[in-house]
C-alpha positions as CSV (number, residue, x, y, z in Angstrom):
1,M,27.4,-45.2,64.7
2,A,27.5,-48.7,63.0
3,T,27.6,-48.8,59.2
4,Q,24.7,-50.6,57.5
5,T,25.3,-53.3,54.9
6,P,24.0,-52.2,51.5
7,P,20.8,-54.3,50.7
8,G,22.4,-56.1,47.8
9,D,25.9,-56.8,49.0
10,L,26.7,-60.6,48.7
11,R,28.6,-61.7,51.8
12,L,30.2,-65.0,52.5
13,V,31.0,-65.4,56.2
14,D,33.2,-68.2,57.5
15,L,32.1,-70.4,54.6
16,T,33.4,-73.9,54.6
17,K,32.7,-77.0,52.5
18,R,34.1,-80.4,53.1
19,F,33.7,-83.6,51.0
20,G,34.6,-86.3,53.5
21,A,38.3,-85.7,54.5
22,V,38.7,-83.1,51.7
23,T,38.2,-79.4,52.5
24,A,37.2,-77.7,49.2
25,V,36.5,-74.3,50.7
26,D,38.2,-73.4,53.9
27,D,36.7,-70.7,56.2
28,L,36.1,-68.2,53.4
29,T,35.0,-64.7,54.2
30,L,34.5,-62.0,51.5
31,T,32.1,-59.3,50.4
32,V,31.0,-58.7,46.8
33,P,29.7,-55.1,46.5
34,Q,26.3,-54.7,45.0
35,G,26.5,-53.8,41.3
36,S,30.1,-55.0,40.9
37,F,31.7,-57.4,38.4
38,F,33.6,-59.8,40.7
39,A,35.8,-62.6,39.6
40,L,36.8,-65.7,41.5
41,L,40.1,-66.8,39.8
42,G,41.9,-70.0,40.5
43,A,43.2,-73.3,39.1
44,S,41.2,-76.5,39.1
45,G,40.7,-77.7,42.6
46,S,41.1,-74.2,44.2
47,G,37.5,-74.1,45.5
48,K,36.1,-71.4,43.2
49,T,33.3,-73.5,41.6
50,T,32.3,-75.0,44.9
51,T,32.0,-71.5,46.3
52,L,29.8,-70.5,43.4
53,R,27.6,-73.6,43.9
54,M,27.1,-72.8,47.6
55,V,25.9,-69.3,46.6
56,A,23.6,-70.8,44.0
57,G,22.2,-73.3,46.5
58,L,23.5,-76.3,44.6
59,E,25.8,-77.3,47.5
60,E,25.0,-76.9,51.1
61,P,27.8,-75.4,53.3
62,T,29.4,-77.5,56.0
63,A,29.7,-74.3,58.0
64,G,29.3,-70.6,57.5
65,R,26.7,-68.4,55.9
66,V,25.8,-66.8,52.6
67,L,24.0,-63.5,52.9
68,L,22.5,-60.9,50.5
69,G,22.4,-57.7,52.5
70,E,21.1,-58.8,55.9
71,Q,19.2,-61.8,54.5
72,D,20.7,-65.2,55.2
73,I,20.1,-67.4,52.1
74,S,22.4,-70.2,53.2
75,R,19.6,-72.8,53.6
76,L,17.1,-71.5,50.9
77,R,16.4,-73.8,48.0
78,P,18.0,-72.6,44.7
79,Y,14.7,-71.5,43.2
80,R,13.9,-69.4,46.2
81,R,17.2,-67.4,46.0
82,P,17.3,-64.1,44.0
83,V,20.3,-65.7,42.1
84,N,20.6,-67.1,38.6
85,T,23.5,-69.1,37.1
86,V,24.9,-69.2,33.5
87,F,26.8,-72.5,33.0
88,Q,29.6,-73.3,30.6
89,S,27.3,-75.7,28.8
90,Y,24.6,-73.0,28.4
91,A,21.9,-75.7,29.1
92,L,19.5,-74.3,26.5
93,F,16.3,-76.3,25.6
94,P,16.9,-77.7,22.1
95,H,13.2,-78.0,21.3
96,L,12.4,-74.4,22.1
97,D,13.2,-71.4,20.0
98,V,15.3,-68.5,21.2
99,A,12.3,-66.5,22.4
100,E,10.8,-69.4,24.4
101,N,14.2,-70.2,25.9
102,V,14.5,-66.7,27.2
103,A,10.9,-66.6,28.4
104,F,11.2,-69.9,30.2
105,G,11.7,-68.5,33.7
106,L,8.8,-66.0,33.3
107,R,6.4,-68.6,32.1
108,R,7.3,-70.8,35.1
109,R,6.3,-68.0,37.3
110,G,2.9,-67.8,35.6
111,I,3.6,-64.6,33.6
112,R,1.7,-64.7,30.3
113,Q,2.6,-61.4,28.7
114,V,6.3,-62.1,28.1
115,R,7.0,-60.6,24.7
116,P,8.0,-57.1,25.8
117,Q,10.5,-58.4,28.3
118,V,11.9,-61.0,25.9
119,E,12.4,-58.4,23.2
120,R,14.1,-56.1,25.6
121,M,16.5,-58.9,26.7
122,L,17.3,-59.9,23.1
123,A,18.0,-56.3,22.3
124,L,20.3,-56.1,25.3
125,V,22.4,-59.1,24.1
126,Q,22.2,-58.0,20.5
127,L,20.1,-60.9,19.2
128,D,17.2,-58.9,17.7
129,G,15.6,-60.9,14.9
130,F,16.8,-64.3,16.2
131,E,13.5,-65.0,18.1
132,R,12.4,-68.0,16.0
133,R,15.8,-69.8,15.7
134,R,16.5,-73.0,17.6
135,P,19.8,-73.3,19.6
136,A,21.2,-75.7,17.0
137,E,21.0,-72.9,14.4
138,L,23.2,-70.5,16.6
139,S,26.9,-70.2,17.0
140,G,28.5,-70.8,20.4
141,G,28.7,-67.1,21.1
142,Q,25.0,-66.6,20.2
143,Q,24.0,-69.5,22.4
144,Q,26.0,-67.9,25.3
145,R,24.0,-64.7,24.8
146,V,20.7,-66.6,24.9
147,A,21.7,-68.2,28.2
148,L,22.6,-64.8,29.5
149,A,19.3,-63.2,28.4
150,R,17.4,-66.2,30.0
151,A,19.1,-65.6,33.3
152,L,18.8,-61.8,33.3
153,I,15.1,-61.7,32.4
154,N,14.3,-62.9,35.9
155,Q,16.0,-59.8,37.3
156,P,18.3,-61.6,39.8
157,Q,20.1,-59.7,42.5
158,V,23.2,-61.7,41.6
159,L,24.2,-63.4,38.4
160,L,26.7,-66.3,38.7
161,L,28.8,-67.2,35.7
162,D,30.5,-70.6,35.8
163,E,33.3,-70.6,33.2
164,P,30.7,-69.2,30.7
165,L,33.3,-68.6,27.9
166,G,35.3,-71.8,28.2
167,A,33.6,-73.5,25.2
168,L,34.3,-70.6,22.8
169,D,37.3,-70.2,20.5
170,L,39.8,-67.5,21.3
171,R,38.3,-64.8,18.9
172,L,34.7,-65.4,20.2
173,R,36.0,-65.5,23.8
174,R,37.6,-62.1,23.6
175,Q,34.5,-60.7,21.8
176,M,32.3,-62.0,24.6
177,Q,34.5,-60.6,27.3
178,S,33.7,-57.1,26.0
179,E,30.1,-58.0,25.6
180,L,29.7,-59.3,29.1
181,K,31.3,-56.2,30.6
182,R,29.0,-54.0,28.5
183,I,25.9,-55.9,29.6
184,Q,26.8,-55.8,33.2
185,T,27.4,-52.1,33.1
186,E,24.0,-51.6,31.4
187,V,21.9,-53.7,33.7
188,G,23.8,-52.9,36.9
189,T,23.4,-56.5,38.3
190,T,26.1,-58.0,40.5
191,F,28.1,-60.5,38.4
192,V,30.2,-63.2,40.1
193,H,32.4,-64.8,37.5
194,V,34.3,-68.0,38.1
195,T,37.2,-68.7,35.8
196,H,40.7,-70.1,35.6
197,D,41.6,-67.7,32.8
198,Q,43.7,-64.8,34.1
199,E,43.2,-62.7,31.0
200,E,39.4,-63.2,31.3
201,A,39.3,-62.1,34.9
202,M,41.5,-59.1,34.4
203,T,39.7,-57.9,31.3
204,M,36.2,-58.0,32.8
205,A,36.2,-57.8,36.5
206,D,36.3,-54.7,38.8
207,T,37.6,-56.9,41.6
208,V,39.4,-60.2,41.5
209,A,39.8,-62.7,44.3
210,V,42.6,-65.2,43.7
211,M,41.9,-68.6,45.3
212,D,44.2,-71.5,46.1
213,A,43.4,-74.6,48.2
214,G,40.0,-73.3,49.3
215,R,41.3,-69.9,50.6
216,I,41.6,-66.4,49.2
217,E,45.2,-65.5,48.5
218,Q,44.5,-61.9,47.6
219,I,41.6,-59.6,46.7
220,G,41.9,-56.4,44.7
221,T,41.6,-54.7,41.4
222,P,43.4,-56.4,38.5
223,A,46.1,-53.7,38.4
224,D,46.7,-54.0,42.2
225,L,47.1,-57.8,42.0
226,Y,49.3,-57.8,39.0
227,E,51.6,-54.8,40.0
228,F,51.9,-55.7,43.7
229,P,51.1,-59.4,44.4
230,A,50.8,-60.4,48.1
231,T,52.2,-64.0,47.8
232,V,54.4,-66.0,45.6
233,F,51.4,-68.0,44.4
234,V,49.6,-64.8,43.1
235,A,52.8,-63.5,41.5
236,N,53.2,-66.8,39.5
237,F,49.6,-67.5,38.8
238,L,48.5,-64.0,37.7
239,G,50.9,-63.5,34.7
240,Q,54.6,-64.4,35.1
241,S,57.2,-63.2,37.6
242,N,60.9,-63.4,38.0
243,L,61.7,-64.1,41.6
244,L,65.2,-63.8,43.1
245,A,65.7,-65.6,46.4
246,A,67.2,-62.8,48.6
247,E,67.8,-61.6,52.2
248,A,66.4,-58.3,53.3
249,A,68.4,-56.2,55.9
250,G,65.4,-54.0,56.9
251,P,64.3,-50.6,55.9
252,T,66.6,-47.6,55.6
253,G,64.6,-44.5,55.1
254,S,62.2,-45.1,52.1
255,E,64.1,-48.2,50.9
256,V,64.7,-51.8,51.8
257,A,68.2,-53.1,51.1
258,V,68.3,-56.7,49.9
259,T,71.2,-59.0,48.9
260,A,70.9,-61.7,46.2
261,H,73.7,-63.7,44.6
262,G,76.2,-61.5,46.4
263,A,74.9,-58.3,44.8
264,R,73.0,-55.5,46.6
265,F,69.6,-54.2,45.5
266,T,67.0,-51.8,46.9
267,V,63.2,-51.8,46.8
268,P,60.9,-49.0,48.0
269,V,59.4,-49.7,51.4
270,A,55.9,-49.3,49.8
271,R,56.7,-52.2,47.5
272,A,57.7,-54.6,50.3
273,R,55.3,-57.1,51.8
274,V,58.1,-57.9,54.2
275,D,61.3,-55.9,54.9
276,R,63.5,-58.3,56.9
277,G,64.8,-61.8,56.6
278,P,64.3,-64.3,53.7
279,V,62.5,-62.7,50.8
280,H,61.7,-63.0,47.1
281,L,62.8,-60.0,45.0
282,G,60.3,-60.0,42.2
283,V,60.2,-58.2,38.8
284,R,57.7,-58.8,36.0
285,P,59.2,-59.8,32.7
286,E,57.9,-56.8,30.8
287,K,59.5,-54.4,33.4
288,L,63.0,-55.7,32.4
289,R,65.1,-54.3,29.6
290,L,68.2,-55.7,28.0
291,A,71.6,-54.1,27.2
292,A,74.8,-55.5,25.8
293,S,76.9,-54.4,28.8
294,A,76.6,-52.9,32.3
295,D,78.0,-49.5,31.1
296,Q,74.9,-49.2,28.9
297,V,72.5,-49.5,31.8
298,P,70.8,-46.1,32.5
299,A,71.5,-44.4,35.8
300,G,69.2,-45.3,38.7
301,H,68.6,-48.8,37.4
302,Q,69.6,-52.2,38.9
303,H,70.8,-55.1,36.8
304,V,71.8,-58.8,36.6
305,A,74.2,-60.1,33.9
306,G,73.6,-63.3,31.9
307,V,73.5,-65.1,28.6
308,V,70.6,-65.4,26.2
309,G,69.4,-69.0,26.4
310,D,66.3,-68.8,24.2
311,V,64.5,-66.3,22.0
312,A,60.8,-66.4,21.0
313,Y,59.2,-63.9,18.7
314,V,55.4,-63.6,19.6
315,G,54.4,-60.5,17.5
316,V,53.9,-57.8,20.1
317,S,57.1,-58.7,21.9
318,T,60.2,-60.8,21.8
319,Q,60.6,-63.1,24.8
320,Y,64.1,-63.9,26.0
321,L,65.3,-66.4,28.5
322,V,68.4,-65.1,30.2
323,R,70.5,-67.5,32.1
324,T,72.4,-65.8,34.9
325,G,75.7,-66.7,36.4
326,A,73.9,-68.2,39.4
327,G,72.5,-70.9,37.2
328,A,69.0,-69.4,37.3
329,D,66.8,-68.0,34.5
330,L,65.2,-64.6,33.9
331,S,62.3,-64.1,31.6
332,V,62.4,-60.8,29.7
333,F,59.6,-59.5,27.4
334,S,60.9,-56.9,25.0
335,A,58.3,-54.8,23.1
336,N,58.6,-54.9,19.3
337,N,58.2,-51.2,19.0
338,G,61.3,-50.6,16.8
339,T,63.4,-49.0,19.6
340,E,64.7,-52.2,21.3
341,G,67.7,-54.1,20.2
342,R,67.7,-57.7,19.2
343,Y,69.9,-60.3,20.8
344,P,70.6,-63.8,19.5
345,V,70.9,-67.0,21.5
346,G,74.4,-67.1,23.2
347,A,74.7,-63.3,23.4
348,S,76.0,-61.8,26.7
349,V,73.5,-59.3,28.0
350,V,72.5,-57.3,31.1
351,A,68.9,-57.4,32.3
352,Y,68.0,-54.2,34.1
353,W,65.0,-52.6,35.9
354,R,63.9,-49.6,37.9
355,P,63.8,-50.2,41.7
356,E,60.2,-49.0,41.9
357,H,59.2,-51.8,39.5
358,A,60.4,-54.5,41.9
359,F,58.5,-56.0,44.9
360,L,59.4,-58.0,47.9
361,L,57.5,-61.1,49.1
362,P,57.9,-63.4,52.1
363,R,60.1,-66.4,51.4
364,A,59.8,-69.5,53.5
365,T,62.8,-71.7,53.7
366,G,63.0,-75.5,53.6
367,P,60.8,-78.2,51.9
368,A,57.7,-77.0,53.8
369,D,57.4,-74.0,51.5
370,R,54.7,-75.3,49.2
371,R,54.3,-71.9,47.6
372,S,57.9,-71.5,46.5
373,P,58.3,-71.4,42.7
374,S,59.2,-74.7,41.1
375,R,62.9,-75.0,40.1
376,D,61.8,-76.1,36.6
377,E,59.6,-73.1,35.9
378,P,61.6,-71.0,33.4
379,V,60.0,-67.7,34.6
380,T,61.4,-68.0,38.1
381,V,64.8,-67.1,39.4
382,A,66.1,-68.9,42.5
383,P,69.6,-69.7,43.8
């Protein structure tokens, strides 16, 4: 028996957008479950905003479909779609007070009794008592909440958020991250959030899709993407990664043996995207620990020797740059919890990790490997 698509799932099917010879979105297919907080994460030019604009009806697809449940909305005009958008600029009407800004959509539909709905929305975004203020009398965070209330009062099936926190300072941005997640949980509306900010996506979203060059590199929960990236691009874009260029000899039991810089390492089979041939052996900086010598490395750990090339104290951690004998650099984040030793620049150290904290990724060889880490990125290890 065929499974039925839930009535509110947003589905993009073979979606493509070209601007002349430039392909901004390339044959994109994904499903955003109804009621989820979904993030499209990518750098400028990755296609994330163009994707959002096609869902909103502000751009017409070159090919493919946009569906809500079984309804194809690809060719509907924006105002006919059960979708609303919150932009980075907020786009509030400066001559209207807060209440009238929020009520705008209802009034356009001919609804006269708007006060109960407006009061409910303002309470949801914690702006009770701000009804008669003008946008110019509000802070950036308050304006963002007004824009959110104005979009939600129309009860859209999908709310699109186009870099909505980009204009806020760091403190307000972090506060609004929590507020947006709270509001989404309360109303249960599907949120699709476009951002280039990795912390923002990981803090708020249930599911994150990492985009590059108009395609999806990987989709999953924030923890899945961070702990076990599928590609070099994801490993380097979502946080930082140390990547050792290595050769994998294939699985032996539950482990894959790899060789890098003449040393042998192992990685669990479950942590290997590929188990034979050219690979990247990856370890996140916070998974590494430092010791003064190899005889201080705990049993069951793997290690690489080097010299401290730089030290940066950032409060919660001390960040070390360890230069290895192969001429490559390792980034190590050591928690400032009072139990870790301190190492000055020039100190000989050993960076060590547990095998289950490593991962293996495919490694293309030659200049055609556009996803290979740059040699001048300090967080990356390469021969």
